[in-house]
SEMI-132730 format. One line per field, with one value per residue: x, y, z of N, C-alpha, C in turn. Coordinates in pm, whole numbers. Example, Ala and Ser with C-alpha at 12.3 -4.5 7.8 and 13.67 -1.06 7.14 Angstrom:
<pts>
n_X = (1319,1285)
n_Y = (-569,-225)
n_Z = (780,708)
ca_X = (1230,1367)
ca_Y = (-450,-106)
ca_Z = (780,714)
c_X = (1320,1290)
c_Y = (-330,3)
c_Z = (780,787)
</pts>
This chain:
<pts>
n_X = (87,184,373,206,142,373,428,229,278,524,432,270,465,584,401,233,205,31,163,175,-49,-55,-361,-391,-226,-398,-599,-540,-409,-383,-311,-104,97,271,496,727,961,1240,1394,1653,1717,1805,1976,1732,1511,1355,1239,1082,909,786,591,454,499,514,519,383,260,291,513,743,882,1208,1441,1796,2138,2055,1960,1695,1517,1369,1170,1083,919,853,984,886,1119,1262,1118,1248,1498,1817,2118,2152,1959,1793,1725,1463,1345,1489,1628,1578,1705,1590,1549,1568,1567,1820,1680,1437,1452,1512,1305,1127,1224,1216,986,849,1010,925,617,530,486,453,627,549,493,290,257,391,499,538,701,790,925,1083,1103,902,845,575,549,400,350,226,-51,-115,-489,-722,-987,-1232,-1218,-1183,-1430,-1586,-1547,-1542,-1868,-1912,-1824,-2003,-2260,-2211,-2208,-2457,-2612,-2500,-2570,-2902,-2925,-2844,-3039,-3277,-3209)
n_Y = (-123,135,189,213,485,619,631,775,1045,1099,1076,1319,1500,1523,1590,1845,2177,2439,2798,3075,3262,3467,3675,3911,3897,3736,3868,4122,4070,3879,3537,3375,3219,2962,2851,2672,2751,2718,2829,3053,3038,3174,3083,3092,3133,2946,2832,3001,3038,2767,2833,2983,3260,3446,3695,3794,3977,4220,4170,4120,4002,4016,3993,3937,3958,3700,3603,3507,3740,3760,4019,4239,4060,3942,3760,3713,3706,3453,3355,3235,3260,3383,3634,3557,3598,3657,3923,4051,4175,4120,4092,3774,3535,3321,3004,2855,2663,2779,2812,2813,3100,3232,3217,3332,3586,3665,3691,3889,4130,4134,4109,4277,4198,4095,3950,3817,3625,3393,3227,3108,2739,2443,2172,1869,1916,2144,2478,2628,2855,2968,3114,3357,3427,3741,3958,4276,4390,4562,4802,4752,4471,4385,4452,4254,3989,4021,4063,3802,3635,3674,3602,3331,3239,3317,3110,2901,2946,2918,2648,2516,2576,2444,2180)
n_Z = (25,51,-145,-349,-268,-298,-557,-658,-547,-666,-908,-908,-879,-1136,-1310,-1548,-1455,-1433,-1348,-1363,-1568,-1868,-1910,-1959,-2244,-2426,-2394,-2539,-2766,-3109,-3053,-3325,-3363,-3125,-2871,-2689,-2426,-2271,-1934,-1800,-1476,-1165,-853,-581,-756,-898,-687,-594,-788,-769,-574,-675,-742,-933,-1202,-1469,-1658,-1738,-1921,-2152,-2460,-2629,-2892,-2903,-3016,-3102,-2909,-2701,-2467,-2148,-2048,-1798,-1624,-1342,-1035,-742,-443,-285,32,213,175,154,191,-63,-237,-536,-789,-837,-1071,-1294,-1637,-1817,-1977,-2244,-2385,-2671,-2976,-3242,-3483,-3438,-3301,-3521,-3694,-3548,-3536,-3801,-3871,-3650,-3765,-4042,-4057,-3877,-3595,-3236,-2972,-2692,-2362,-2293,-2082,-1775,-1677,-1487,-1576,-1531,-1343,-1405,-1539,-1777,-2029,-2216,-2514,-2742,-3079,-3187,-3280,-3238,-3120,-3252,-3072,-3158,-3218,-2973,-2815,-2994,-2955,-2688,-2657,-2816,-2627,-2391,-2546,-2564,-2300,-2198,-2371,-2226,-1995,-2043,-2136,-1936,-1724,-1849,-1798)
ca_X = (-18,264,461,136,137,525,444,148,328,609,341,211,597,616,275,221,114,87,200,66,-96,-61,-453,-383,-208,-513,-709,-527,-375,-416,-197,-91,176,306,630,794,1092,1322,1417,1737,1707,1952,1956,1611,1411,1266,1143,981,806,706,512,343,542,597,414,430,128,380,636,783,1005,1290,1554,1907,2220,2063,1911,1531,1529,1210,1211,957,855,882,962,918,1257,1221,1088,1316,1628,1924,2144,2154,1814,1801,1675,1293,1311,1619,1599,1619,1734,1491,1622,1528,1674,1865,1608,1342,1455,1582,1177,1077,1279,1185,800,863,1073,857,509,537,405,533,630,459,478,157,238,462,444,652,735,922,1032,1171,1020,913,771,514,567,333,344,98,-93,-216,-627,-799,-1092,-1346,-1169,-1200,-1559,-1670,-1489,-1667,-1975,-1935,-1833,-2138,-2351,-2168,-2212,-2600,-2657,-2452,-2680,-3030,-2901,-2811,-3216,-3347,-3200)
ca_Y = (6,257,183,276,653,654,674,875,1147,1111,1120,1450,1607,1545,1633,1962,2265,2596,2865,3170,3286,3620,3685,4020,3893,3667,4001,4261,4001,3764,3490,3330,3084,2933,2822,2634,2759,2733,2943,3015,3102,3148,3051,3010,3190,2815,2784,3117,2990,2638,2861,3043,3406,3511,3743,3794,4030,4301,4098,4054,3905,4106,3932,4046,3909,3571,3543,3531,3791,3763,4145,4303,3966,3936,3651,3749,3669,3312,3395,3198,3296,3425,3714,3502,3590,3680,4014,4020,4241,4125,3996,3615,3452,3215,2877,2792,2639,2872,2809,2886,3220,3327,3203,3460,3712,3692,3689,4024,4216,4140,4144,4363,4117,4104,3818,3839,3554,3363,3120,3011,2639,2349,2027,1742,1938,2216,2589,2626,2946,2962,3261,3351,3547,3798,4080,4341,4366,4673,4810,4659,4360,4334,4443,4136,3900,4019,4011,3654,3532,3651,3570,3174,3247,3318,3009,2813,2948,2878,2506,2484,2583,2365,2039)
ca_Z = (-20,103,-263,-431,-246,-287,-667,-655,-518,-774,-1063,-875,-900,-1278,-1383,-1559,-1378,-1477,-1252,-1406,-1711,-1931,-1931,-2058,-2371,-2458,-2445,-2607,-2894,-3144,-3090,-3416,-3328,-2971,-2877,-2562,-2437,-2169,-1871,-1750,-1374,-1062,-741,-541,-854,-926,-561,-586,-899,-742,-504,-740,-698,-1033,-1282,-1673,-1722,-1808,-1995,-2351,-2530,-2707,-2955,-2891,-3058,-3144,-2782,-2679,-2344,-2120,-2004,-1744,-1545,-1192,-961,-577,-379,-216,144,308,83,251,110,-222,-275,-677,-811,-884,-1204,-1405,-1760,-1798,-2110,-2284,-2443,-2768,-3105,-3356,-3606,-3415,-3307,-3644,-3710,-3464,-3571,-3931,-3833,-3586,-3847,-4181,-4022,-3754,-3470,-3096,-2908,-2566,-2306,-2235,-1969,-1707,-1591,-1439,-1680,-1541,-1253,-1496,-1557,-1895,-2070,-2356,-2572,-2856,-3179,-3130,-3359,-3166,-3140,-3254,-2988,-3211,-3179,-2827,-2842,-3070,-2855,-2561,-2699,-2815,-2509,-2364,-2619,-2523,-2150,-2197,-2421,-2131,-1903,-2081,-2121,-1785,-1672,-1895,-1794)
c_X = (86,334,363,155,244,514,331,222,465,537,309,323,606,523,278,108,138,72,149,69,-80,-204,-457,-343,-358,-617,-705,-447,-442,-308,-194,-16,243,444,672,928,1106,1366,1543,1735,1846,1901,1817,1505,1290,1233,1057,822,712,627,460,345,600,453,463,330,209,490,638,869,1076,1429,1653,2011,2180,1991,1754,1568,1372,1221,1080,899,906,856,1021,1045,1182,1178,1165,1448,1705,1960,2178,2036,1870,1710,1549,1273,1393,1613,1651,1573,1621,1526,1527,1641,1683,1742,1482,1313,1448,1392,1099,1123,1242,1039,791,889,961,719,452,487,513,547,599,466,372,179,364,422,564,598,816,966,1089,1091,1033,820,696,512,502,385,203,93,-200,-385,-641,-935,-1212,-1299,-1205,-1354,-1638,-1624,-1560,-1818,-2003,-1927,-1962,-2215,-2355,-2228,-2373,-2678,-2620,-2582,-2818,-3014,-2900,-2951,-3286,-3351,-3129)
c_Y = (119,272,248,478,697,711,752,1053,1156,1192,1280,1548,1635,1603,1809,2059,2398,2728,2961,3211,3410,3626,3811,4022,3807,3797,4121,4197,3890,3671,3406,3212,3071,2831,2779,2675,2719,2858,2971,3070,3061,3166,3030,3094,3031,2775,2884,3072,2845,2719,2935,3205,3450,3563,3771,3906,4150,4305,4102,4020,3968,3986,3995,3964,3783,3525,3597,3609,3801,3920,4196,4191,4020,3835,3709,3683,3560,3376,3326,3164,3368,3575,3674,3499,3670,3864,4012,4037,4200,4061,3846,3595,3293,3126,2847,2761,2754,2879,2871,3005,3290,3288,3371,3564,3764,3735,3844,4125,4254,4168,4223,4312,4155,3977,3868,3668,3484,3288,3080,2855,2555,2236,1964,1790,2083,2343,2585,2774,2945,3100,3237,3455,3616,3941,4153,4389,4490,4685,4768,4519,4279,4336,4306,4000,3911,3974,3878,3583,3535,3608,3350,3168,3213,3195,2923,2807,2902,2707,2458,2499,2482,2226,2037)
c_Z = (-4,-55,-339,-370,-273,-453,-727,-651,-615,-916,-1045,-933,-1060,-1358,-1429,-1493,-1418,-1365,-1246,-1506,-1766,-1943,-2052,-2195,-2501,-2461,-2564,-2747,-2911,-3134,-3234,-3422,-3183,-2968,-2714,-2560,-2273,-2095,-1831,-1604,-1271,-942,-697,-616,-878,-804,-539,-706,-842,-644,-562,-743,-832,-1145,-1432,-1717,-1798,-1897,-2108,-2391,-2631,-2780,-2968,-2927,-3053,-3026,-2783,-2496,-2279,-2048,-1888,-1643,-1390,-1104,-843,-554,-307,-36,255,245,188,195,3,-260,-452,-661,-884,-1022,-1313,-1519,-1754,-1956,-2137,-2368,-2542,-2886,-3170,-3455,-3552,-3364,-3417,-3722,-3660,-3500,-3705,-3924,-3742,-3682,-3996,-4141,-3909,-3640,-3368,-3044,-2750,-2499,-2251,-2115,-1876,-1629,-1578,-1548,-1614,-1427,-1318,-1559,-1698,-1906,-2190,-2366,-2712,-2964,-3205,-3241,-3268,-3226,-3145,-3118,-3040,-3237,-3055,-2809,-2847,-3003,-2701,-2588,-2729,-2724,-2419,-2365,-2550,-2412,-2128,-2273,-2315,-2043,-1929,-2092,-1996,-1683,-1722,-1836,-1642)
</pts>
């Protein structure tokens, strides 16, 4: 019996878990392409991320010297850390293949798109950042999306009232 409980705990540690999601990105942009990247963390940053103390709502991704950089994200210093705690607002390098970075660079330069972080999640104990190539929404696009969401909500409510 104890062996079964131990494997369950291991399975929970290896499961994917979304730590934070950038809801603003889905509201302000059309996401045309998504890519999973790794992130270079230092010291106690991974412990803070596991505690859910990360925000990416104001963050963006920039390509510099053939590398991806996450700028504007905030990872709160670890509560049980010491003088070795990290700088919460420092730029963090994202890890992707060179061909993927080159494709992102071409899309951003030619089509006038942006690269935004969509979510931070844990995958097999490692932090991953999902980024998206995004096109900005106009005000009327946001209104249309809001109207569609409200209409869907009303239809679901009417369906649940019947049965």
